[in-house]
C-alpha positions as CSV (number, residue, x, y, z in Angstrom):
1,M,-32.8,16.4,8.0
2,T,-32.7,14.9,4.5
3,S,-30.4,12.4,3.0
4,G,-30.2,10.7,-0.3
5,A,-27.7,10.0,-3.1
6,I,-24.0,10.9,-2.8
7,L,-23.4,14.6,-3.4
8,T,-20.9,15.1,-6.2
9,T,-22.1,18.6,-7.1
10,V,-23.8,21.4,-5.2
11,G,-24.2,24.3,-7.6
12,R,-23.2,27.9,-7.1
13,M,-24.5,29.5,-3.9
14,D,-24.4,33.3,-4.3
15,D,-25.6,33.9,-0.8
16,L,-22.7,31.9,0.6
17,I,-20.3,33.9,-1.6
18,T,-21.7,37.2,-0.3
19,R,-21.5,36.1,3.4
20,L,-17.9,35.0,3.0
21,T,-16.7,38.1,1.2
22,D,-18.6,40.4,3.7
23,A,-16.8,38.6,6.5
24,G,-13.4,39.1,4.8
25,I,-13.0,35.3,4.2
26,R,-11.4,34.8,0.8
27,Y,-8.9,32.0,1.4
28,I,-10.0,28.8,3.3
29,A,-7.8,25.8,4.1
30,I,-9.5,22.5,4.9
31,E,-7.4,20.2,7.0
32,G,-7.6,16.8,8.6
33,N,-5.9,13.4,8.9
34,I,-6.0,10.8,6.1
35,G,-9.6,9.8,5.6
36,A,-11.1,12.9,7.2
37,G,-12.7,14.0,4.0
38,K,-10.8,17.2,3.4
39,T,-10.6,16.9,-0.4
40,T,-14.3,16.1,-0.7
41,V,-15.3,19.1,1.4
42,A,-12.8,21.4,-0.3
43,R,-14.3,20.4,-3.7
44,L,-17.9,21.0,-2.6
45,L,-17.0,24.3,-1.1
46,A,-15.1,25.5,-4.1
47,E,-18.0,24.6,-6.4
48,A,-20.5,26.3,-4.2
49,T,-18.4,29.5,-4.1
50,G,-16.8,29.5,-7.5
51,S,-13.4,29.5,-5.7
52,R,-10.2,28.5,-7.3
53,L,-9.3,25.0,-5.9
54,F,-5.9,23.9,-4.8
55,L,-5.5,20.2,-4.0
56,E,-2.7,18.2,-2.6
57,E,-1.2,16.1,-5.5
58,V,-1.0,12.9,-3.5
59,D,-1.4,10.5,-6.5
60,D,1.3,12.4,-8.4
61,N,3.9,11.6,-5.7
62,P,6.1,8.9,-7.3
63,F,7.2,7.7,-3.9
64,I,3.8,7.4,-2.1
65,E,3.1,3.8,-2.9
66,K,6.7,2.8,-2.1
67,F,6.5,4.8,1.2
68,Y,3.4,2.9,2.4
69,G,5.2,-0.4,1.6
70,D,8.5,0.7,3.2
71,M,8.1,3.8,5.3
72,G,11.7,3.8,6.6
73,G,13.2,3.6,3.1
74,Y,11.1,6.2,1.3
75,A,9.8,8.6,4.0
76,F,12.3,11.4,3.1
77,Q,11.8,11.2,-0.6
78,A,8.0,11.3,-0.2
79,Q,8.1,14.1,2.3
80,I,10.4,16.3,0.2
81,F,8.2,15.8,-2.8
82,F,5.1,16.9,-0.9
83,L,6.9,19.9,0.7
84,L,8.1,21.2,-2.7
85,N,4.8,20.6,-4.4
86,R,2.9,22.3,-1.7
87,Y,5.3,25.3,-1.8
88,R,4.8,25.5,-5.6
89,Q,1.1,25.7,-5.2
90,Q,1.5,28.2,-2.4
91,T,3.4,30.6,-4.7
92,E,0.4,30.4,-7.0
93,I,-1.9,31.3,-4.2
94,A,0.3,34.3,-3.3
95,Q,0.0,35.6,-6.9
96,Q,-3.8,35.6,-6.8
97,D,-5.7,38.8,-6.0
98,L,-6.4,38.2,-2.4
99,F,-9.0,41.0,-2.4
100,T,-11.2,39.7,-5.1
101,D,-10.4,36.0,-5.7
102,L,-11.9,33.2,-3.6
103,M,-9.6,30.3,-2.9
104,V,-10.0,26.9,-1.2
105,A,-7.2,24.4,-0.5
106,D,-7.4,20.9,1.0
107,Y,-4.3,21.4,3.1
108,L,-2.5,23.9,5.3
109,F,1.2,24.4,4.5
110,A,2.2,24.6,8.2
111,K,0.9,21.1,8.9
112,D,3.5,19.5,6.6
113,R,5.7,19.2,9.7
114,I,3.2,16.8,11.3
115,Y,4.0,14.1,8.8
116,A,7.7,14.9,8.8
117,H,8.0,14.5,12.5
118,A,6.0,11.3,12.4
119,V,8.1,9.5,9.7
120,L,11.6,11.0,9.4
121,G,14.7,10.0,11.3
122,D,16.7,12.7,13.2
123,D,19.2,13.5,10.5
124,E,16.5,13.6,7.8
125,L,14.3,15.8,10.0
126,A,17.1,18.3,10.6
127,L,17.6,18.7,6.9
128,Y,13.8,18.9,6.3
129,N,13.4,21.5,9.0
130,R,16.1,23.7,7.3
131,M,14.3,23.5,4.0
132,H,10.9,24.2,5.6
133,A,12.2,27.2,7.4
134,L,13.5,28.7,4.1
135,L,10.0,28.3,2.5
136,E,7.5,29.0,5.2
137,G,8.1,32.8,5.4
138,R,6.8,33.2,1.9
139,I,3.4,31.5,2.6
140,V,0.1,33.4,2.6
141,R,-1.9,32.6,5.7
142,P,-5.6,31.5,5.2
143,D,-8.4,33.7,6.4
144,L,-10.0,30.6,7.9
145,V,-8.7,27.1,8.7
146,V,-11.2,24.2,9.1
147,Y,-9.9,21.1,10.9
148,L,-12.0,18.0,10.1
149,Q,-11.5,15.8,13.2
150,A,-12.5,12.2,13.5
151,D,-11.8,9.2,15.7
152,T,-9.1,6.8,14.5
153,E,-11.6,4.0,13.9
154,V,-13.8,6.2,11.8
155,L,-10.8,7.2,9.7
156,L,-9.8,3.6,9.2
157,Q,-13.3,2.7,8.1
158,R,-13.3,5.5,5.5
159,I,-9.8,4.6,4.3
160,R,-10.8,1.0,3.7
161,K,-14.1,2.0,2.1
162,R,-12.4,4.2,-0.6
163,G,-10.0,1.3,-1.4
164,R,-7.0,3.1,-2.7
165,S,-4.3,0.6,-3.6
166,Y,-1.4,2.4,-2.1
167,E,-3.3,2.8,1.2
168,K,-3.9,-0.9,1.8
169,N,-0.7,-1.3,3.9
170,I,-1.5,1.7,6.2
171,S,-1.4,0.4,9.8
172,D,-3.9,1.2,12.5
173,E,-0.9,2.4,14.6
174,Y,0.2,4.9,11.9
175,I,-3.3,6.5,11.6
176,S,-3.6,6.6,15.4
177,G,-0.2,8.3,15.8
178,L,-1.1,10.8,13.1
179,N,-4.4,11.5,14.8
180,E,-2.7,12.3,18.0
181,A,-0.2,14.6,16.2
182,F,-3.0,16.4,14.3
183,N,-4.9,17.0,17.5
184,H,-1.8,18.3,19.3
185,F,-0.9,20.6,16.3
186,F,-4.3,22.2,16.1
187,F,-4.7,22.4,19.8
188,H,-1.8,24.9,19.7
189,Y,-2.5,26.5,16.3
190,D,-3.1,30.2,16.4
191,E,-2.0,31.7,13.1
192,S,-5.5,32.0,11.6
193,P,-9.1,31.6,12.8
194,L,-9.6,27.9,13.3
195,L,-12.9,26.0,13.2
196,I,-12.7,22.5,14.5
197,V,-15.4,20.1,13.1
198,N,-15.9,16.6,14.5
199,T,-17.1,14.6,11.6
200,D,-17.7,11.2,13.3
201,R,-21.5,11.6,12.8
202,L,-21.5,14.0,9.8
203,D,-21.7,13.0,6.2
204,F,-21.3,15.9,3.9
205,T,-21.7,13.8,0.7
206,A,-24.8,11.9,1.7
207,N,-26.7,14.5,3.7
208,R,-27.3,17.9,2.1
209,D,-28.5,19.3,5.5
210,H,-25.2,18.5,7.0
211,L,-23.4,20.4,4.2
212,D,-25.6,23.4,4.3
213,D,-25.4,23.8,8.0
214,F,-21.6,23.6,7.8
215,F,-21.6,26.2,5.0
216,S,-23.6,28.5,7.2
217,R,-21.1,28.3,10.0
218,I,-17.9,28.9,8.0
219,S,-19.3,32.2,6.8
220,E,-19.4,33.6,10.3
221,K,-16.5,35.8,11.2
222,F,-14.6,35.0,14.4
223,E,-11.2,35.1,16.1
224,G,-9.2,32.4,17.7
225,T,-10.5,28.8,17.8
226,Q,-14.1,27.7,17.7
227,Y,-15.9,24.3,17.6
228,Y,-18.6,23.6,15.1
229,V,-21.8,22.5,16.7
230,P,-24.6,21.4,14.3
231,S,-27.7,23.6,14.5
232,W,-29.8,20.5,15.4
233,E,-27.6,19.9,18.5
234,G,-27.3,23.5,19.6
235,D,-30.1,23.3,22.2
236,L,-29.1,19.9,23.6
């Protein structure tokens, strides 16, 4: 395996595009807890495949910094902003030509409820669920969902390393609770083929072999849920 400088660009990979399209995979959603690396992986995959990229607009949420400083006071506002923003993007996805366009998103619309259940009070959650129910029926399901999994301590290290100002008040307990919720959600997820990738010992930005091996796996068509096993561990 080779490693080196941080990967910020990978270049177009025509063979990967061909394998994905032959497998009928045109819309991929990358998911994971805060710090899992979903946006980075989504960017690299979109560049490699020439896909249209849809990213969560976290920094554009006017309530996000206030939320991390006072979760009880700003949870509902932050969550509704995310819900409506994600829905707006999903309507754009639905308008694409799903038979010719390749698309990559760094979120799955259905997972929005994970955060809602973690931070909203009962009355707020009831209102949120009514809004979510009105919107979710119009959402296009991905051809493949990738869940980037990591231990809580690994996530915390990554969050601290990237040093976003509004994340400095995130507690260990909050990330741990979300991690349990994410694992529970994807343990029961069955709406699209799901590939679960434990990233504790993977670094897609510093090791090109890790990224290429991952790319080769996502282009394999399958049903249900499968777990990614790096090729160098397959015979262990």
